[in-house]
C-alpha positions as CSV (number, residue, x, y, z in Angstrom):
1,M,-17.0,-19.7,-1.7
2,T,-15.3,-17.6,1.0
3,P,-16.8,-14.2,2.0
4,K,-13.6,-12.5,0.9
5,A,-13.9,-14.0,-2.6
6,T,-17.5,-13.1,-2.8
7,R,-16.8,-9.4,-1.8
8,W,-14.0,-9.3,-4.4
9,I,-16.2,-10.6,-7.2
10,K,-19.0,-8.1,-6.2
11,S,-16.4,-5.3,-6.3
12,L,-15.1,-6.3,-9.6
13,C,-18.6,-6.6,-11.1
14,T,-19.5,-3.2,-9.7
15,V,-16.5,-1.4,-11.2
16,L,-16.8,-3.2,-14.6
17,M,-20.5,-2.6,-14.9
18,G,-20.2,1.0,-13.6
19,F,-17.6,2.0,-16.1
20,A,-19.4,0.2,-18.9
21,F,-22.5,2.2,-18.1
22,Y,-20.5,5.4,-17.9
23,Y,-18.8,4.9,-21.2
24,S,-22.1,4.0,-22.9
25,L,-23.5,7.3,-21.6
26,M,-20.4,9.4,-22.3
27,P,-21.4,10.5,-25.8
28,Y,-24.7,11.9,-24.4
29,L,-23.1,13.7,-21.4
30,P,-22.4,17.4,-21.5
31,P,-18.7,18.2,-22.3
32,G,-18.0,19.1,-18.6
33,A,-19.1,15.7,-17.4
34,R,-16.9,13.8,-19.8
35,H,-13.6,12.5,-18.5
36,R,-10.4,13.7,-20.1
37,P,-7.3,11.4,-19.7
38,L,-4.8,12.2,-16.9
39,T,-7.0,14.9,-15.3
40,L,-9.1,15.0,-12.2
41,D,-12.4,16.4,-13.4
42,L,-16.1,16.1,-13.1
43,G,-16.0,13.0,-15.4
44,V,-14.3,11.0,-12.6
45,V,-17.0,12.0,-10.2
46,V,-19.7,10.9,-12.6
47,A,-18.0,7.6,-13.3
48,A,-17.6,7.0,-9.5
49,W,-21.3,7.8,-9.1
50,C,-22.2,5.2,-11.8
51,C,-20.1,2.6,-10.0
52,L,-21.9,3.5,-6.7
53,C,-25.3,3.0,-8.4
54,M,-24.2,-0.4,-9.7
55,Y,-23.0,-1.4,-6.2
56,G,-26.5,-0.5,-4.9
57,I,-28.2,-2.5,-7.6
58,I,-25.9,-5.6,-6.9
59,E,-26.4,-5.4,-3.2
60,T,-30.1,-5.0,-3.5
61,G,-30.3,-8.0,-5.7
62,A,-28.2,-10.1,-3.4
63,F,-30.4,-9.0,-0.4
64,L,-33.6,-10.0,-2.3
65,I,-32.1,-13.3,-3.3
66,R,-31.1,-14.1,0.3
67,R,-34.5,-13.1,1.5
68,L,-36.3,-15.3,-1.0
69,R,-34.2,-18.3,-0.1
70,T,-34.9,-18.0,3.6
71,R,-38.7,-17.8,3.0
72,K,-38.7,-21.2,1.3
């Protein structure tokens, strides 16, 4: 697989997992942190933060897998 395709798949997984996590948390968030359609509000920031956390988890996992493969 080419590096460009790998980055694209990681980005897609990051966004899908991040928004899935955000929407699963949304009923428990305070009203100010919930996204309202067609507005730029705190909910967008919280959703982006969830995506950023998922990106960190995916990259950390990829790093650990690469590190384990080189040790063998």
